C-alpha positions in Angstrom: 88.0 111.3 55.6 84.9 113.0 54.0 81.7 111.0 54.2 80.5 111.8 50.6 82.3 111.2 47.3 81.0 114.5 46.1 82.3 118.0 46.8 85.5 116.9 48.5 88.8 118.8 48.8 92.2 117.3 49.3 94.6 118.7 51.9 98.0 118.3 50.3 101.5 119.0 51.5 104.2 119.5 49.0 107.9 119.5 49.9 110.9 120.3 47.7 113.3 117.4 47.8 117.0 117.8 48.4 116.8 121.3 49.8 117.6 122.5 53.3 116.0 124.2 55.2 112.9 122.3 54.1 110.6 124.1 51.7 107.0 123.0 52.1 103.5 124.2 51.5 100.1 122.9 52.7 97.1 123.7 50.5 93.5 122.6 49.7 92.4 121.6 46.2 89.2 120.3 44.7 89.1 116.6 44.1 88.0 117.2 40.5 91.1 119.1 39.5 93.0 117.5 36.7 96.7 116.7 37.2 97.5 119.4 34.6 95.6 121.8 36.9 97.4 120.4 39.9 100.7 121.2 38.1 99.6 124.9 37.7 98.6 124.9 41.4 101.9 123.4 42.5 103.9 125.9 40.5 102.0 128.8 42.1 102.1 127.3 45.6 105.8 126.6 45.6 106.6 129.8 43.7 108.0 128.5 40.3 107.5 130.9 37.5 108.6 129.1 34.4 106.7 127.0 31.9 108.8 123.9 32.0 107.7 120.3 31.4 106.6 118.3 34.4 105.8 114.7 35.5 103.8 113.1 38.3 104.6 109.5 39.4 101.6 108.1 41.3 101.7 104.5 42.3 104.3 103.8 39.6 102.3 105.4 36.8 103.6 108.5 35.0 101.5 111.4 34.0 102.6 114.7 32.5 103.6 116.8 29.5 104.6 115.2 26.2 108.4 114.7 26.2 110.0 113.3 23.1 110.9 109.6 23.8 108.8 109.4 26.9 105.4 107.7 27.3 103.4 109.5 30.0 99.7 109.5 30.3 98.3 112.9 29.4 97.7 114.7 32.7 94.9 116.8 31.1 92.7 113.7 31.0 93.2 112.5 34.6 91.5 114.0 37.7 93.2 113.9 41.1 90.3 111.9 42.6 90.7 109.2 39.9 94.3 108.4 40.8 94.4 109.2 44.6 91.4 107.9 46.5 92.6 107.8 50.1 94.6 109.7 52.7 98.3 109.2 53.5 99.3 108.6 49.9 102.6 110.1 48.7 103.5 110.7 45.1 106.2 112.5 43.2 106.0 115.7 41.2 109.0 116.6 39.0 109.4 120.0 37.5 111.9 119.9 34.6 113.4 123.3 34.8 117.2 123.2 34.1 117.7 122.5 37.8 115.3 119.6 37.7 113.3 120.2 40.9 111.7 117.1 42.6 108.9 117.3 45.1 107.0 114.9 47.3 103.3 115.5 47.6 101.4 113.9 50.5 97.6 113.6 50.6 97.1 114.4 54.3 93.3 114.6 54.5 90.2 114.3 52.3 87.7 116.8 53.6 84.2 118.0 52.8 84.1 121.1 50.7 83.1 124.2 52.7 80.4 126.3 51.1 81.4 129.7 49.9 85.1 128.9 50.3 87.4 129.4 47.2 89.7 126.6 46.2 92.5 126.1 45.7 93.9 127.9 48.8 97.3 127.7 50.5 96.9 127.4 54.3 100.4 127.1 55.5 104.0 126.9 54.5 107.7 127.4 55.4 110.9 128.8 53.9 111.8 130.7 50.8 111.3 129.3 47.3 114.7 128.3 46.0 116.0 130.1 43.0 114.3 128.3 40.1 117.1 128.8 37.6 120.3 128.5 39.7 122.4 129.1 36.6 124.3 125.8 36.5 124.2 125.3 32.7 126.8 122.6 32.9 124.1 120.4 34.5 121.4 121.1 31.9 120.1 118.1 30.0 118.5 117.9 26.6 115.4 116.0 27.7 114.8 114.6 24.2 118.2 113.0 24.2 118.4 111.9 27.9 118.1 108.3 28.9 115.4 106.9 31.1 113.5 108.8 33.8 115.7 107.3 36.5 118.7 108.8 34.8 117.1 112.2 34.8 116.2 111.9 38.5 119.7 110.7 39.5 121.1 113.7 37.8 118.6 115.9 39.6 119.6 114.6 43.0 123.3 115.1 42.1 122.4 118.7 41.2 120.5 119.2 44.5 123.7 118.3 46.5 125.1 121.7 45.5 124.9 124.3 48.2 122.3 127.0 48.0 122.1 130.4 49.7 119.0 130.3 51.9 118.7 134.0 51.6 118.2 133.7 47.8 114.8 133.0 46.2 111.4 134.4 46.9 110.2 134.7 50.5 107.1 132.7 51.5 104.1 135.0 51.4 100.8 133.2 51.8 98.7 136.2 50.7 100.7 136.5 47.5 100.3 132.8 46.8 96.5 132.9 47.4 96.2 135.9 45.1 97.8 133.9 42.3 95.7 130.9 43.1 92.5 133.0 42.8 93.3 133.6 39.1 93.4 129.9 38.2 90.3 128.3 36.8 90.4 124.9 38.4 87.8 122.1 38.0 86.2 123.3 34.8 88.4 121.4 32.4 86.6 118.8 30.3 88.3 115.4 30.6 88.4 113.1 27.6 87.1 109.5 28.4 
């Protein structure tokens, strides 16, 4: 763990749940990134292209986009360092595309920030990104009419049991991911108290 509470970076590993072979990415992100910014990073690191709602579940608390009938804390007002303060913490990231992708995010290490290094940066990964919109409209849910979050997640895991063609989706290309990450402006967001 880094000695100082200033200028730290988190080494995170994200894995797509319910998909084989395992799709995962390891990346570094500044501690002062908001959860909204982390959503943008995760979408780029995994390879999602849509602009769908999302939710983080960290130690039982929910953060994310406004969804009718749901009470999430606004992720634009919360920095990563304020909700995850130590290594070996796991949390959930849900991406509400019609196929309801779920992810596990693991804080592997908290490191000192290296001078002259750009963050965020993807450092490793494996497997193709699944097809974001697999085209199974019969499973689509109207999120404003759906029941509780557990019901949404149960449906998601049911949908994940379908077989996927491992040759479909985008190939993992670390250079392409890092080019996309360079275009993000992370850590400059003003957070409301």
